[in-house]
Backbone as ProteinMPNN parsed JSONL, in Angstrom:
{"seq_chain_A": "MLSMMIDHMGFVLFKGQIWLRCIGRLAFPIYTFLLVEGFIHTSSREKYMIRLFIFALISEVFFDLAFFGKMCEMKHQNVFFTLFIGFLMLYISEMTVSFSAKYIIFLVAMMTAVLIKTDYSCGGVAIIYFYYNYRDRKITCSILQAIIHCLAYGGVQCFAICAFPLIYLYNEERGRYGKKFLTKYFFYEFYPVHLLALYLIASIIVLN", "coords_chain_A": {"N_chain_A": [[10.15, -9.005, 1.553], [12.242, -8.502, 3.308], [14.311, -10.023, 2.186], [14.583, -8.689, -0.259], [15.388, -6.132, 0.605], [17.87, -6.738, 1.773], [19.231, -7.579, -0.489], [19.32, -5.17, -1.986], [20.77, -3.606, -0.238], [23.195, -4.875, -0.492], [23.831, -4.138, -3.073], [23.837, -1.315, -3.094], [25.128, -0.353, -0.712], [27.056, -2.199, 0.223], [28.975, -3.106, -1.786], [30.368, -5.816, -3.536], [29.984, -7.672, -1.587], [28.929, -10.487, -2.117], [27.301, -12.427, -1.009], [25.139, -11.151, 0.09], [23.696, -10.42, -2.138], [23.02, -12.932, -3.018], [21.205, -13.827, -1.063], [19.243, -12.026, -1.635], [18.148, -13.016, -3.977], [15.921, -14.495, -3.414], [13.707, -12.908, -3.37], [12.344, -12.001, -5.822], [11.068, -14.351, -7.059], [9.165, -14.896, -5.055], [7.657, -12.528, -4.923], [6.547, -12.479, -7.518], [5.043, -14.795, -7.492], [3.141, -14.13, -5.532], [1.958, -12.023, -6.835], [0.525, -13.321, -8.868], [-1.223, -14.79, -7.255], [-2.605, -12.658, -6.181], [-3.803, -11.684, -8.504], [-5.604, -13.736, -9.036], [-7.269, -13.766, -6.776], [-8.057, -11.158, -6.107], [-10.514, -8.58, -5.522], [-10.901, -6.622, -7.36], [-9.488, -6.415, -10.311], [-8.846, -4.335, -11.973], [-8.38, -2.13, -10.258], [-6.218, -3.153, -8.871], [-4.308, -3.306, -10.909], [-4.027, -0.625, -11.637], [-2.993, 0.349, -9.268], [-0.492, -0.934, -9.202], [0.72, 0.307, -11.405], [0.769, 3.02, -10.661], [2.478, 2.949, -8.413], [4.731, 2.041, -9.684], [5.471, 4.279, -11.169], [5.854, 6.155, -9.085], [7.938, 4.923, -7.673], [10.067, 4.96, -9.416], [11.726, 7.252, -9.417], [13.035, 7.053, -6.935], [14.237, 4.59, -7.253], [16.044, 5.13, -9.333], [17.651, 7.04, -8.058], [18.786, 5.526, -5.933], [20.132, 3.42, -7.278], [21.487, 4.542, -9.433], [22.227, 7.07, -8.772], [21.009, 9.406, -9.648], [18.086, 11.347, -10.56], [16.692, 10.606, -12.818], [16.976, 7.987, -14.949], [17.066, 6.278, -17.824], [17.888, 3.786, -18.685], [17.262, 1.579, -17.231], [14.472, 0.217, -15.625], [12.346, 0.142, -12.71], [11.227, -2.726, -10.735], [8.473, -2.774, -10.386], [7.345, -2.059, -12.792], [7.775, -4.345, -14.296], [6.141, -6.144, -12.905], [3.681, -4.908, -13.334], [3.405, -5.099, -16.146], [3.338, -7.879, -16.383], [0.977, -8.459, -14.952], [-0.908, -7.079, -16.499], [-0.66, -8.526, -18.837], [-1.762, -11.034, -18.066], [-4.34, -10.182, -17.516], [-5.352, -9.251, -20.01], [-5.028, -11.576, -21.471], [-6.882, -13.318, -20.369], [-9.187, -12.519, -21.531], [-9.48, -13.686, -23.932], [-10.031, -16.733, -25.737], [-8.553, -17.994, -27.526], [-5.696, -19.851, -28.231], [-3.52, -19.074, -29.815], [-3.8, -16.299, -29.786], [-3.405, -15.769, -27.071], [-0.754, -16.534, -26.883], [0.486, -14.652, -28.501], [-0.042, -12.348, -27.033], [1.502, -12.915, -24.81], [4.093, -12.869, -25.971], [4.203, -10.199, -26.828], [4.086, -8.89, -24.371], [6.524, -9.717, -23.231], [8.309, -8.565, -25.059], [7.733, -5.873, -24.634], [8.703, -5.505, -22.028], [11.408, -5.828, -22.529], [11.904, -3.692, -24.288], [11.356, -1.358, -22.778], [13.122, -1.787, -20.82], [12.877, -3.096, -18.233], [13.315, -4.21, -14.825], [14.527, -7.463, -14.499], [13.47, -7.958, -16.961], [12.327, -9.632, -19.953], [12.399, -12.207, -18.969], [11.36, -12.011, -16.396], [8.669, -11.475, -16.921], [8.003, -13.861, -18.192], [8.253, -15.648, -16.065], [6.083, -14.892, -14.445], [4.044, -15.618, -16.182], [4.418, -18.426, -16.246], [3.907, -19.079, -13.557], [1.19, -18.546, -13.442], [-0.054, -20.137, -15.481], [0.827, -22.688, -14.942], [0.172, -23.237, -12.366], [-1.081, -25.333, -11.081], [0.567, -27.392, -11.521], [3.141, -28.026, -9.993], [5.77, -29.076, -10.108], [6.435, -28.965, -12.853], [6.22, -26.193, -13.197], [8.261, -25.315, -11.5], [10.526, -26.368, -12.766], [10.512, -25.01, -15.245], [10.847, -22.38, -14.366], [13.305, -22.602, -13.07], [14.942, -23.027, -15.244], [14.913, -20.5, -16.441], [15.973, -18.857, -14.359], [18.499, -20.049, -13.869], [19.712, -20.663, -16.363], [19.045, -18.636, -18.253], [19.593, -16.27, -16.813], [21.652, -16.923, -14.891], [24.679, -17.089, -12.819], [24.515, -15.472, -9.639], [21.79, -15.486, -9.676], [20.883, -18.031, -9.757], [20.399, -18.792, -7.178], [17.815, -18.164, -6.74], [16.154, -20.327, -6.903], [16.004, -21.31, -4.381], [13.867, -20.159, -3.223], [11.659, -21.6, -3.93], [10.838, -23.849, -2.207], [9.805, -22.371, -0.025], [7.692, -20.999, -1.2], [6.002, -23.096, -1.936], [5.122, -23.973, 0.44], [3.042, -22.432, 1.043], [-0.265, -22.015, 2.141], [-2.545, -20.961, 1.091], [-3.759, -19.12, 2.752], [-3.952, -16.049, 4.552], [-1.395, -14.95, 6.72], [-1.744, -14.818, 10.289], [-0.532, -12.72, 11.723], [0.282, -10.957, 9.75], [-2.192, -10.206, 8.722], [-3.232, -8.81, 10.838], [-1.496, -6.663, 11.433], [-0.364, -5.546, 9.109], [-1.116, -3.613, 6.3], [-2.296, -3.804, 2.887], [-1.17, -1.752, 1.448], [1.192, -1.223, 2.731], [3.107, -3.011, 1.748], [3.479, -2.073, -0.799], [4.359, 0.538, -0.352], [6.721, 0.133, 1.011], [8.709, -0.425, -0.849], [9.532, 2.01, -2.453], [10.211, 3.591, -0.223], [12.269, 2.223, 1.187], [14.231, 2.278, -0.754], [14.748, 5.017, -0.96], [15.762, 5.449, 1.612], [18.132, 3.925, 1.511], [19.523, 5.33, -0.462], [19.901, 7.81, 0.834], [21.481, 7.035, 3.031], [23.731, 6.051, 1.682], [24.571, 8.44, 0.514], [25.278, 9.95, 2.734], [27.416, 8.442, 3.683], [29.256, 8.82, 1.598], [29.698, 11.574, 1.826], [30.958, 11.682, 4.247]], "CA_chain_A": [[10.648, -7.647, 1.697], [13.542, -8.581, 3.965], [15.266, -10.505, 1.189], [14.779, -7.611, -1.224], [16.162, -5.073, 1.238], [19.243, -7.232, 1.902], [19.78, -7.546, -1.842], [19.599, -3.793, -2.354], [21.885, -3.169, 0.608], [24.402, -5.418, -1.102], [24.131, -3.404, -4.308], [24.05, 0.116, -2.859], [26.0, -0.025, 0.419], [28.137, -3.158, 0.467], [29.355, -3.68, -3.072], [31.382, -6.855, -3.4], [29.503, -8.685, -0.644], [28.058, -11.246, -3.014], [26.352, -13.236, -0.247], [23.928, -10.353, 0.26], [22.952, -10.527, -3.397], [22.485, -14.298, -3.083], [20.0, -13.82, -0.232], [18.254, -11.215, -2.342], [17.533, -13.734, -5.093], [14.656, -15.096, -2.987], [12.608, -11.941, -3.4], [11.538, -11.912, -7.039], [10.124, -15.473, -7.209], [8.067, -14.767, -4.087], [6.808, -11.414, -5.345], [5.78, -12.844, -8.713], [4.052, -15.782, -7.059], [2.072, -13.413, -4.837], [1.245, -11.238, -7.839], [-0.443, -14.216, -9.498], [-2.258, -15.042, -6.25], [-3.424, -11.448, -6.138], [-4.601, -11.649, -9.723], [-6.662, -14.736, -8.925], [-8.169, -13.572, -5.637], [-8.447, -9.77, -5.86], [-11.903, -8.228, -5.807], [-10.913, -5.709, -8.506], [-8.232, -6.483, -11.048], [-8.574, -3.009, -12.523], [-7.769, -1.323, -9.201], [-4.916, -3.772, -8.602], [-3.436, -2.929, -12.011], [-3.775, 0.814, -11.507], [-2.119, 0.49, -8.098], [0.85, -1.329, -9.625], [1.264, 1.314, -12.319], [1.044, 4.239, -9.889], [3.678, 2.751, -7.601], [5.863, 1.949, -10.613], [5.859, 5.657, -11.463], [6.37, 6.758, -7.853], [9.182, 4.281, -7.256], [11.138, 5.101, -10.394], [12.667, 8.291, -8.989], [13.834, 6.525, -5.829], [15.035, 3.514, -7.836], [17.151, 5.754, -10.058], [18.545, 7.655, -7.076], [19.503, 4.497, -5.182], [20.969, 2.561, -8.11], [22.277, 5.275, -10.419], [22.66, 8.337, -8.205], [20.347, 10.551, -10.265], [16.632, 11.239, -10.478], [16.115, 10.04, -14.046], [17.876, 7.127, -15.705], [16.157, 5.522, -18.682], [18.433, 2.509, -19.156], [16.776, 0.461, -16.406], [13.268, 0.624, -14.89], [12.15, -0.643, -11.49], [10.528, -4.012, -10.854], [7.023, -2.573, -10.438], [6.959, -2.063, -14.204], [7.728, -5.76, -14.691], [4.937, -6.712, -12.3], [2.53, -4.319, -14.02], [3.308, -5.712, -17.481], [2.9, -9.256, -16.182], [-0.425, -8.449, -14.547], [-1.671, -6.659, -17.673], [-0.635, -9.674, -19.745], [-2.755, -12.005, -17.586], [-5.657, -9.538, -17.621], [-5.774, -9.273, -21.413], [-5.047, -12.97, -21.914], [-8.116, -13.968, -19.917], [-10.307, -12.05, -22.344], [-9.532, -14.45, -25.184], [-9.963, -18.189, -25.581], [-7.664, -18.479, -28.578], [-4.331, -20.11, -27.766], [-2.591, -18.257, -30.593], [-3.921, -14.928, -29.289], [-2.741, -15.753, -25.761], [0.687, -16.627, -27.11], [0.898, -13.35, -29.037], [-0.066, -11.434, -25.89], [2.686, -13.274, -24.025], [5.278, -12.375, -26.679], [4.172, -8.731, -26.798], [4.427, -8.5, -23.002], [7.967, -9.897, -23.055], [8.977, -7.555, -25.877], [7.553, -4.586, -23.963], [9.644, -5.481, -20.907], [12.746, -5.633, -23.101], [11.992, -2.364, -24.899], [11.432, -0.296, -21.771], [14.258, -2.159, -19.973], [12.44, -3.299, -16.86], [14.07, -5.133, -13.988], [14.295, -8.869, -14.865], [13.169, -7.959, -18.393], [11.35, -10.591, -20.468], [12.401, -13.384, -18.102], [10.441, -11.748, -15.297], [7.314, -11.644, -17.457], [7.821, -15.296, -18.431], [8.055, -16.29, -14.76], [4.691, -14.626, -14.081], [3.255, -16.455, -17.095], [4.517, -19.816, -15.805], [3.197, -19.217, -12.282], [-0.254, -18.551, -13.667], [-0.51, -21.219, -16.349], [1.231, -23.989, -14.415], [0.031, -23.159, -10.907], [-1.532, -26.625, -10.573], [1.621, -28.374, -11.823], [4.251, -27.374, -9.293], [7.067, -29.563, -10.58], [6.649, -28.363, -14.173], [6.422, -24.763, -12.98], [9.587, -25.145, -10.899], [11.534, -26.666, -13.786], [10.512, -23.917, -16.211], [11.437, -21.21, -13.726], [14.722, -22.88, -12.831], [15.622, -22.824, -16.532], [15.092, -19.056, -16.611], [16.88, -18.323, -13.338], [19.85, -20.613, -13.932], [20.284, -20.657, -17.71], [18.896, -17.327, -18.894], [20.282, -15.259, -16.012], [22.899, -17.503, -14.406], [25.338, -16.414, -11.698], [23.84, -15.497, -8.338], [20.357, -15.671, -9.857], [20.58, -19.444, -9.521], [19.935, -18.939, -5.8], [16.374, -17.913, -6.725], [15.428, -21.594, -6.733], [15.845, -21.549, -2.94], [12.565, -19.626, -2.83], [10.596, -22.527, -4.302], [10.255, -24.547, -1.038], [9.012, -21.425, 0.772], [6.467, -20.721, -1.951], [5.116, -24.259, -1.964], [4.565, -24.162, 1.786], [1.878, -21.541, 1.116], [-1.503, -22.783, 2.343], [-3.649, -20.153, 0.545], [-4.357, -18.312, 3.811], [-3.132, -14.948, 5.018], [-0.86, -15.16, 8.064], [-2.528, -14.088, 11.299], [0.133, -11.473, 12.12], [0.206, -10.062, 8.606], [-3.563, -9.716, 8.612], [-3.529, -7.912, 11.944], [-0.635, -5.496, 11.539], [0.11, -4.998, 7.849], [-2.099, -3.354, 5.258], [-1.762, -4.116, 1.556], [-0.371, -0.629, 0.966], [2.508, -1.269, 3.352], [4.0, -3.76, 0.876], [3.785, -1.193, -1.922], [5.104, 1.701, 0.137], [8.044, -0.269, 1.477], [9.673, -0.42, -1.955], [10.178, 3.317, -2.646], [10.742, 4.129, 1.033], [13.568, 1.63, 1.52], [15.188, 2.766, -1.741], [15.117, 6.373, -0.543], [16.616, 5.314, 2.804], [19.446, 3.455, 1.075], [20.171, 6.439, -1.165], [20.327, 8.801, 1.831], [22.587, 6.445, 3.782], [24.892, 6.034, 0.783], [24.998, 9.825, 0.336], [25.944, 10.351, 3.981], [28.708, 7.744, 3.722], [30.13, 9.483, 0.644], [30.044, 12.875, 2.364], [31.883, 11.512, 5.382]], "C_chain_A": [[12.037, -7.64, 2.319], [14.623, -9.015, 2.985], [15.592, -9.41, 0.179], [15.653, -6.506, -0.637], [17.631, -5.474, 1.388], [19.945, -7.191, 0.555], [20.194, -6.132, -2.228], [20.69, -3.18, -1.484], [23.209, -3.649, 0.026], [24.814, -4.665, -2.352], [24.542, -1.962, -4.027], [25.128, 0.4, -1.818], [27.212, -0.934, 0.561], [28.517, -3.881, -0.824], [30.488, -4.687, -2.879], [31.0, -7.942, -2.424], [28.451, -9.542, -1.363], [27.009, -12.06, -2.266], [25.059, -12.477, 0.011], [23.054, -10.429, -0.985], [22.333, -11.913, -3.545], [21.204, -14.409, -2.263], [18.87, -13.083, -0.956], [17.559, -11.916, -3.491], [16.206, -14.385, -4.708], [13.461, -14.197, -3.283], [11.731, -12.038, -4.646], [10.607, -13.107, -7.256], [8.927, -15.371, -6.269], [7.112, -13.657, -4.504], [5.96, -11.781, -6.564], [4.712, -13.888, -8.392], [2.86, -15.086, -6.403], [1.29, -12.508, -5.789], [0.171, -12.082, -8.507], [-1.563, -14.564, -8.53], [-3.191, -13.844, -6.137], [-4.325, -11.337, -7.344], [-5.8, -12.577, -9.62], [-7.71, -14.34, -7.887], [-8.657, -12.135, -5.432], [-9.907, -9.517, -6.226], [-12.008, -7.284, -6.998], [-9.548, -5.743, -9.196], [-7.851, -5.123, -11.624], [-7.879, -2.127, -11.489], [-6.368, -1.84, -8.867], [-3.904, -3.299, -9.651], [-3.064, -1.45, -11.939], [-2.806, 1.079, -10.361], [-0.668, 0.143, -8.457], [1.501, -0.246, -10.487], [1.633, 2.596, -11.576], [2.325, 4.092, -9.072], [4.916, 2.529, -8.462], [6.389, 3.348, -10.925], [6.483, 6.333, -10.243], [7.758, 6.226, -7.52], [10.349, 4.571, -8.181], [12.181, 6.138, -9.985], [13.594, 7.746, -7.907], [14.728, 5.366, -6.295], [16.259, 4.091, -8.545], [18.149, 6.41, -9.108], [19.41, 6.608, -6.384], [20.507, 3.755, -6.049], [21.883, 3.322, -9.06], [22.718, 6.659, -9.946], [22.081, 9.565, -8.86], [18.854, 10.289, -10.365], [15.997, 10.62, -11.709], [17.186, 9.277, -14.816], [17.024, 6.158, -16.51], [16.672, 4.135, -19.068], [17.985, 1.318, -18.313], [15.596, 0.944, -15.567], [13.007, -0.347, -13.741], [11.2, -1.825, -11.686], [9.009, -3.874, -10.873], [6.524, -2.552, -11.884], [6.866, -3.495, -14.73], [6.457, -6.407, -14.171], [3.681, -6.188, -12.985], [2.328, -4.955, -15.392], [2.812, -7.148, -17.369], [1.433, -9.35, -15.823], [-1.321, -8.088, -15.731], [-1.748, -7.793, -18.692], [-1.695, -10.701, -19.347], [-4.172, -11.462, -17.774], [-6.191, -9.605, -19.046], [-5.934, -10.704, -21.901], [-6.338, -13.68, -21.531], [-9.329, -13.546, -20.741], [-10.443, -12.822, -23.65], [-9.406, -15.937, -24.902], [-9.013, -18.799, -26.604], [-6.247, -18.662, -28.047], [-3.323, -19.237, -28.499], [-2.608, -16.803, -30.127], [-3.222, -14.785, -27.941], [-1.222, -15.752, -25.927], [1.238, -15.31, -27.639], [0.962, -12.321, -27.915], [1.162, -11.65, -25.012], [3.956, -12.714, -24.663], [5.355, -10.851, -26.648], [4.568, -8.221, -25.411], [5.929, -8.622, -22.767], [8.75, -8.847, -23.844], [8.882, -6.172, -25.239], [8.537, -4.437, -22.806], [11.069, -5.239, -21.386], [12.918, -4.204, -23.599], [12.116, -1.253, -23.859], [12.453, -0.619, -20.687], [13.872, -2.283, -18.501], [13.361, -4.263, -16.123], [13.613, -6.567, -14.288], [13.79, -9.047, -16.294], [12.131, -9.023, -18.784], [11.287, -11.862, -19.619], [11.459, -13.224, -16.929], [8.997, -11.933, -15.715], [7.019, -13.126, -17.679], [7.571, -16.046, -17.125], [6.62, -16.095, -14.275], [3.756, -15.506, -14.906], [3.259, -17.91, -16.627], [3.784, -20.035, -14.482], [1.698, -19.331, -12.498], [-0.721, -19.792, -14.415], [-0.139, -22.614, -15.842], [1.099, -24.038, -12.891], [-0.444, -24.475, -10.292], [-0.529, -27.744, -10.855], [2.939, -27.828, -11.276], [5.611, -27.804, -9.815], [7.407, -28.949, -11.932], [6.969, -26.885, -14.044], [7.823, -24.497, -12.44], [10.691, -25.365, -11.929], [11.648, -25.514, -14.788], [11.162, -22.663, -15.627], [12.918, -21.391, -13.47], [15.534, -22.676, -14.108], [15.903, -21.335, -16.756], [16.135, -18.522, -15.64], [18.319, -18.78, -13.55], [20.497, -20.523, -15.313], [20.206, -19.286, -18.371], [19.665, -16.24, -18.15], [21.65, -15.758, -15.539], [23.456, -16.762, -13.201], [24.567, -16.557, -10.406], [22.343, -15.74, -8.48], [19.934, -17.119, -9.669], [20.038, -19.673, -8.113], [18.439, -18.67, -5.674], [15.589, -19.201, -6.493], [15.239, -21.944, -5.257], [14.51, -21.015, -2.422], [11.443, -20.625, -3.059], [10.008, -23.283, -3.099], [9.394, -23.634, -0.178], [7.663, -21.161, 0.113], [5.485, -21.883, -1.844], [4.647, -24.692, -0.582], [3.312, -23.311, 1.989], [0.586, -22.353, 1.171], [-2.754, -22.024, 1.885], [-4.408, -19.383, 1.616], [-3.399, -17.199, 4.21], [-2.674, -15.231, 6.439], [-1.58, -14.299, 9.086], [-1.881, -12.763, 11.693], [0.095, -10.463, 10.981], [-1.166, -9.431, 8.487], [-3.852, -8.657, 9.664], [-2.767, -6.6, 11.844], [-0.289, -4.814, 10.202], [-1.03, -4.806, 6.852], [-1.47, -3.673, 3.907], [-0.877, -2.988, 1.034], [1.02, -0.609, 1.566], [3.511, -1.949, 2.428], [4.378, -2.946, -0.366], [4.702, -0.054, -1.471], [6.526, 1.351, 0.547], [9.086, -0.14, 0.377], [10.302, 0.954, -2.168], [10.813, 3.863, -1.375], [12.111, 3.539, 1.354], [14.64, 2.036, 0.504], [15.667, 4.17, -1.397], [16.063, 6.315, 0.652], [18.027, 4.877, 2.418], [20.214, 4.557, 0.354], [20.706, 7.473, -0.166], [21.514, 8.295, 2.645], [23.865, 6.451, 2.942], [25.453, 7.454, 0.588], [25.756, 10.315, 1.566], [27.328, 9.708, 4.077], [29.711, 8.426, 2.799], [30.607, 10.844, 1.2], [31.057, 12.787, 3.51], [33.215, 10.897, 4.943]], "O_chain_A": [[12.905, -6.868, 1.91], [15.714, -8.446, 2.957], [16.751, -9.23, -0.193], [16.556, -6.003, -1.307], [18.529, -4.662, 1.161], [21.114, -6.815, 0.467], [21.294, -5.921, -2.738], [21.449, -2.329, -1.947], [24.21, -2.933, 0.045], [26.001, -4.562, -2.66], [25.476, -1.444, -4.64], [25.954, 1.292, -2.01], [28.28, -0.484, 0.976], [28.396, -5.101, -0.934], [31.444, -4.431, -2.146], [31.606, -9.013, -2.415], [27.246, -9.33, -1.22], [25.946, -12.354, -2.814], [23.997, -13.086, 0.137], [21.828, -10.494, -0.895], [21.256, -12.06, -4.124], [20.228, -15.011, -2.71], [17.705, -13.474, -0.889], [16.501, -11.474, -3.94], [15.443, -14.787, -5.586], [12.337, -14.676, -3.428], [10.51, -12.145, -4.537], [9.446, -12.901, -7.609], [7.807, -15.718, -6.643], [5.894, -13.828, -4.445], [4.782, -11.429, -6.628], [3.616, -13.864, -8.952], [1.708, -15.414, -6.687], [0.104, -12.255, -5.578], [-0.956, -11.626, -8.695], [-2.726, -14.629, -8.928], [-4.406, -13.994, -6.013], [-5.484, -10.941, -7.224], [-6.893, -12.235, -10.071], [-8.904, -14.554, -8.096], [-9.585, -11.914, -4.654], [-10.459, -10.156, -7.122], [-13.08, -7.151, -7.589], [-8.579, -5.162, -8.706], [-6.669, -4.803, -11.747], [-6.9, -1.452, -11.807], [-5.452, -1.059, -8.612], [-2.778, -2.936, -9.313], [-1.911, -1.081, -12.159], [-1.914, 1.921, -10.467], [0.262, 0.844, -8.061], [2.677, 0.074, -10.318], [2.683, 3.187, -11.831], [3.157, 4.999, -9.042], [6.032, 2.799, -8.02], [7.599, 3.575, -10.944], [7.512, 6.999, -10.352], [8.645, 6.985, -7.132], [11.505, 4.442, -7.776], [13.378, 5.93, -10.181], [14.805, 7.958, -7.961], [15.837, 5.188, -5.792], [17.374, 3.597, -8.376], [19.358, 6.341, -9.331], [20.623, 6.78, -6.262], [21.623, 3.486, -5.604], [22.934, 2.815, -9.453], [23.486, 7.339, -10.627], [22.594, 10.667, -8.661], [18.409, 9.146, -10.266], [14.861, 10.151, -11.641], [18.172, 9.853, -15.274], [16.337, 5.31, -15.94], [15.951, 3.38, -19.721], [18.294, 0.173, -18.644], [15.697, 1.957, -14.876], [13.401, -1.513, -13.798], [10.472, -1.903, -12.676], [8.322, -4.784, -11.339], [5.404, -2.981, -12.162], [5.977, -3.813, -15.52], [5.774, -7.128, -14.899], [2.726, -6.936, -13.194], [1.207, -5.309, -15.757], [1.972, -7.587, -18.156], [0.719, -10.218, -16.326], [-2.362, -8.709, -15.943], [-2.78, -7.993, -19.332], [-2.443, -11.183, -20.198], [-5.085, -12.199, -18.146], [-7.345, -9.972, -19.266], [-6.859, -11.013, -22.652], [-6.83, -14.535, -22.267], [-10.388, -14.167, -20.645], [-11.41, -12.634, -24.389], [-8.752, -16.346, -23.943], [-8.709, -19.991, -26.545], [-5.666, -17.737, -27.48], [-2.385, -18.72, -27.893], [-1.566, -16.15, -30.075], [-2.529, -13.797, -27.697], [-0.504, -15.059, -25.206], [2.337, -14.899, -27.265], [1.895, -11.52, -27.847], [1.779, -10.698, -24.535], [4.8, -12.146, -23.97], [6.43, -10.279, -26.466], [5.299, -7.237, -25.293], [6.54, -7.734, -22.173], [9.739, -8.305, -23.351], [9.832, -5.391, -25.294], [9.135, -3.376, -22.623], [11.843, -4.536, -20.735], [13.951, -3.578, -23.363], [12.893, -0.315, -24.038], [12.639, 0.157, -19.749], [14.474, -1.648, -17.636], [14.095, -5.035, -16.741], [12.411, -6.833, -14.321], [13.694, -10.173, -16.78], [11.182, -9.28, -18.043], [10.246, -12.517, -19.554], [10.824, -14.189, -16.505], [8.19, -12.479, -14.962], [5.917, -13.593, -17.391], [6.765, -16.975, -17.087], [6.01, -17.028, -13.752], [2.795, -16.069, -14.383], [2.212, -18.557, -16.614], [3.117, -21.054, -14.301], [1.018, -20.11, -11.829], [-1.693, -20.429, -14.009], [-0.728, -23.607, -16.268], [1.814, -24.779, -12.216], [-0.232, -24.709, -9.103], [-0.746, -28.895, -10.477], [3.74, -27.246, -12.008], [6.512, -26.976, -9.95], [8.522, -28.471, -12.142], [7.879, -26.38, -14.701], [8.493, -23.56, -12.875], [11.677, -24.628, -11.956], [12.752, -25.096, -15.137], [11.927, -21.974, -16.302], [13.701, -20.456, -13.631], [16.673, -22.21, -14.061], [16.987, -20.957, -17.201], [17.066, -17.823, -16.039], [19.25, -17.985, -13.424], [21.708, -20.326, -15.415], [21.174, -18.825, -18.974], [20.31, -15.392, -18.767], [22.671, -15.106, -15.755], [22.783, -15.905, -12.627], [24.03, -17.622, -10.105], [21.69, -16.152, -7.521], [18.756, -17.401, -9.447], [19.304, -20.632, -7.876], [17.853, -18.919, -4.62], [14.486, -19.169, -5.948], [14.404, -22.785, -4.922], [14.074, -21.368, -1.326], [10.381, -20.512, -2.445], [8.786, -23.354, -2.977], [8.366, -24.064, 0.345], [6.629, -21.107, 0.779], [4.283, -21.677, -1.68], [3.882, -25.646, -0.441], [2.61, -23.456, 2.989], [0.368, -23.254, 0.363], [-3.875, -22.388, 2.24], [-5.57, -19.03, 1.418], [-2.182, -17.385, 4.208], [-3.456, -15.694, 7.269], [-1.982, -13.176, 8.783], [-2.581, -11.789, 11.968], [-0.098, -9.268, 11.205], [-1.283, -8.244, 8.183], [-4.617, -7.722, 9.425], [-3.319, -5.539, 12.134], [0.041, -3.628, 10.182], [-1.808, -5.726, 6.596], [-0.25, -3.797, 3.798], [0.056, -3.23, 0.269], [1.939, -0.039, 0.977], [4.656, -1.506, 2.333], [5.466, -3.113, -0.916], [5.689, 0.266, -2.133], [7.43, 2.18, 0.442], [10.231, 0.221, 0.65], [11.524, 1.064, -2.073], [11.845, 4.53, -1.439], [13.02, 4.268, 1.75], [15.818, 2.13, 0.848], [16.852, 4.477, -1.527], [17.051, 7.048, 0.701], [19.007, 5.405, 2.944], [21.422, 4.698, 0.541], [21.831, 7.953, -0.306], [22.448, 9.05, 2.917], [24.939, 6.809, 3.426], [26.668, 7.638, 0.508], [26.761, 11.016, 1.443], [28.291, 10.349, 4.498], [30.876, 8.595, 3.16], [31.774, 11.206, 1.055], [31.884, 13.677, 3.711], [34.101, 10.688, 5.771]]}, "name": "protein", "num_of_chains": 1, "seq": "MLSMMIDHMGFVLFKGQIWLRCIGRLAFPIYTFLLVEGFIHTSSREKYMIRLFIFALISEVFFDLAFFGKMCEMKHQNVFFTLFIGFLMLYISEMTVSFSAKYIIFLVAMMTAVLIKTDYSCGGVAIIYFYYNYRDRKITCSILQAIIHCLAYGGVQCFAICAFPLIYLYNEERGRYGKKFLTKYFFYEFYPVHLLALYLIASIIVLN"}
């Protein structure tokens, strides 16, 4: 969350401060990794999926305000839509044993991300796919993701690979402080709330 907020501060408040955007590249690999962990361990995938979709809809207004200065902008959708499509892809894929069917589902998911213009687009969906299907082969997973981050996106997105060591330190246990103080909804709510805060701050700066 901290990395994401710094990234968005760099985009909304401190344009030209590229180092803020570089720090922000850590966020998406971590979020997608945790999405796959959630998919594997959640007690209800249906509720998880509905939650993602609801917050995608809620966050869109604040995303458009923060990034485009208006309440509705159809040329780019927030990252919750990418996460929802990725989760839905895994959900449907597990219902079939056919490799060809799984591959078609993967392609349809990527095409959907492109068509509705989600954040990280088809590459974001592919990263979720790699985390899930290569979760037991860390080196292979890292190489495939590095190809997307560095070759498909390029630029500052190359700094996303710095998240890999943090991810692979994960011991499959919830941190003691996170478990005590933070609810699962806090991580969802933080996204639209921090976008609204950035929009309001940017508006005040413009007025002054």
